[in-house]
C-alpha positions as a Python dict, from the first residue, in 0.01 Angstrom:
ca = {
    (1, 'M'): (0, 0, 0),
    (2, 'D'): (55, 189, 315),
    (3, 'S'): (-195, 26, 524),
    (4, 'A'): (68, -162, 733),
    (5, 'R'): (210, 179, 880),
    (6, 'P'): (37, 281, 1180),
    (7, 'P'): (-121, 618, 1184),
    (8, 'V'): (73, 921, 1294),
    (9, 'Q'): (-69, 1081, 1617),
    (10, 'N'): (-3, 1435, 1686),
    (11, 'N'): (-119, 1543, 2039),
    (12, 'G'): (48, 1890, 2000),
    (13, 'P'): (353, 2026, 2152),
    (14, 'S'): (502, 1899, 2453),
    (15, 'Q'): (419, 2092, 2781),
    (16, 'D'): (798, 2224, 2794),
    (17, 'T'): (778, 2321, 2416),
    (18, 'A'): (448, 2489, 2464),
    (19, 'A'): (577, 2690, 2759),
    (20, 'K'): (884, 2815, 2556),
    (21, 'Y'): (655, 2918, 2274),
    (22, 'L'): (409, 3085, 2521),
    (23, 'D'): (691, 3286, 2650),
    (24, 'L'): (804, 3368, 2288),
    (25, 'Y'): (468, 3468, 2174),
    (26, 'L'): (392, 3681, 2501),
    (27, 'G'): (732, 3859, 2436),
    (28, 'L'): (636, 3928, 2048),
    (29, 'Y'): (299, 4053, 2159),
    (30, 'K'): (448, 4302, 2413),
    (31, 'H'): (707, 4428, 2152),
    (32, 'H'): (436, 4486, 1877),
    (33, 'F'): (194, 4642, 2132),
    (34, 'E'): (465, 4890, 2231),
    (35, 'L'): (522, 4960, 1860),
    (36, 'F'): (153, 5017, 1830),
    (37, 'L'): (157, 5270, 2116),
    (38, 'K'): (435, 5449, 1977),
    (39, 'G'): (253, 5469, 1659),
    (40, 'L'): (-41, 5616, 1830),
    (41, 'A'): (173, 5870, 1999),
    (42, 'L'): (316, 5979, 1659),
    (43, 'Y'): (-29, 6021, 1530),
    (44, 'L'): (-158, 6213, 1808),
    (45, 'G'): (151, 6437, 1767),
    (46, 'I'): (90, 6487, 1398),
    (47, 'I'): (-255, 6563, 1448),
    (48, 'G'): (-214, 6794, 1738),
    (49, 'G'): (68, 6986, 1564),
    (50, 'T'): (-167, 7032, 1263),
    (51, 'A'): (-482, 7140, 1454),
    (52, 'A'): (-237, 7383, 1665),
    (53, 'Y'): (-120, 7533, 1331),
    (54, 'V'): (-459, 7540, 1164),
    (55, 'Y'): (-653, 7700, 1460),
    (56, 'R'): (-399, 7954, 1578),
    (57, 'D'): (-465, 8307, 1569),
    (58, 'G'): (-382, 8450, 1231),
    (59, 'A'): (-360, 8128, 1053),
    (60, 'A'): (-430, 8155, 671),
    (61, 'T'): (-751, 8010, 581),
    (62, 'S'): (-602, 7892, 259),
    (63, 'A'): (-388, 7640, 458),
    (64, 'R'): (-693, 7465, 599),
    (65, 'V'): (-790, 7291, 280),
    (66, 'P'): (-440, 7109, 227),
    (67, 'L'): (-407, 7045, 589),
    (68, 'S'): (-732, 6903, 608),
    (69, 'V'): (-641, 6664, 324),
    (70, 'F'): (-329, 6564, 506),
    (71, 'V'): (-522, 6486, 831),
    (72, 'I'): (-779, 6288, 654),
    (73, 'F'): (-485, 6086, 487),
    (74, 'V'): (-298, 6035, 831),
    (75, 'S'): (-621, 5943, 979),
    (76, 'L'): (-696, 5682, 708),
    (77, 'L'): (-354, 5525, 770),
    (78, 'A'): (-431, 5534, 1145),
    (79, 'A'): (-758, 5351, 1094),
    (80, 'G'): (-584, 5089, 849),
    (81, 'G'): (-333, 5034, 1073),
    (82, 'C'): (-566, 4964, 1358),
    (83, 'M'): (-751, 4737, 1156),
    (84, 'V'): (-438, 4549, 1083),
    (85, 'S'): (-348, 4546, 1433),
    (86, 'L'): (-682, 4424, 1544),
    (87, 'E'): (-656, 4123, 1320),
    (88, 'W'): (-315, 4045, 1456),
    (89, 'V'): (-436, 4083, 1842),
    (90, 'S'): (-698, 3841, 1713),
    (91, 'S'): (-448, 3599, 1579),
    (92, 'M'): (-216, 3627, 1877),
    (93, 'D'): (-536, 3566, 2118),
    (94, 'R'): (-591, 3221, 1946),
    (95, 'I'): (-242, 3112, 1958),
    (96, 'I'): (-172, 3214, 2314),
    (97, 'T'): (-506, 3063, 2427),
    (98, 'R'): (-396, 2735, 2256),
    (99, 'L'): (-37, 2752, 2401),
    (100, 'S'): (-182, 2845, 2761),
    (101, 'T'): (-431, 2542, 2748),
    (102, 'A'): (-139, 2307, 2647),
    (103, 'V'): (65, 2431, 2952),
    (104, 'G'): (-249, 2417, 3185),
    (105, 'L'): (-269, 2793, 3245),
    (106, 'E'): (-545, 3041, 3209),
    (107, 'P'): (-535, 3210, 2870),
    (108, 'F'): (-359, 3566, 2871),
    (109, 'P'): (-630, 3821, 2843),
    (110, 'M'): (-637, 4020, 2510),
    (111, 'R'): (-947, 4198, 2578),
    (112, 'G'): (-775, 4504, 2696),
    (113, 'A'): (-542, 4524, 2389),
    (114, 'R'): (-844, 4454, 2143),
    (115, 'G'): (-1038, 4754, 2327),
    (116, 'I'): (-745, 5003, 2312),
    (117, 'V'): (-706, 4921, 1925),
    (118, 'M'): (-1081, 4975, 1886),
    (119, 'T'): (-1097, 5299, 2069),
    (120, 'V'): (-793, 5436, 1866),
    (121, 'M'): (-956, 5317, 1543),
    (122, 'L'): (-1270, 5503, 1646),
    (123, 'G'): (-1086, 5813, 1748),
    (124, 'A'): (-920, 5819, 1414),
    (125, 'V'): (-1251, 5785, 1215),
    (126, 'V'): (-1383, 6080, 1440),
    (127, 'V'): (-1083, 6284, 1359),
    (128, 'L'): (-1123, 6182, 984),
    (129, 'L'): (-1488, 6298, 974),
    (130, 'L'): (-1419, 6624, 1157),
    (131, 'S'): (-1119, 6698, 925),
    (132, 'S'): (-1358, 6606, 623),
    (133, 'Y'): (-1621, 6864, 778),
    (134, 'N'): (-1321, 7123, 806),
    (135, 'L'): (-1233, 7040, 433),
    (136, 'W'): (-1606, 7099, 311),
    (137, 'L'): (-1598, 7424, 487),
    (138, 'G'): (-1282, 7554, 347),
    (139, 'L'): (-1389, 7444, 2),
    (140, 'R'): (-1715, 7632, 53),
    (141, 'S'): (-1563, 7957, 134),
}
């Protein structure tokens, strides 16, 4: 029987180890958030370029339907990416809060990142709805 063995206590990482992991996770968070912002810039560029083409003077109305479908698809991708990013920010928030507490620091605030991701997701949904309306108008004519 193993009753003679003392129970193993795990008090978490040492303060030095927690500080190293905290630095690692904050660097990872910064890198991923920069990638999110670059993806946002790409999305806005695609949407802006498509809108400039569709709504320019002399644009063919036959191009509105396929381009509306394209914008709907890109907006669905953006909204899905925002949902994944929101889950990732929440996960990082839990990890960084735990590590900050282990080091004796105030947790790093993730509220701003969460707010930006939710705002972008809302914007993508609005663009998706407007493009769906534009598609509906294009199919009616």
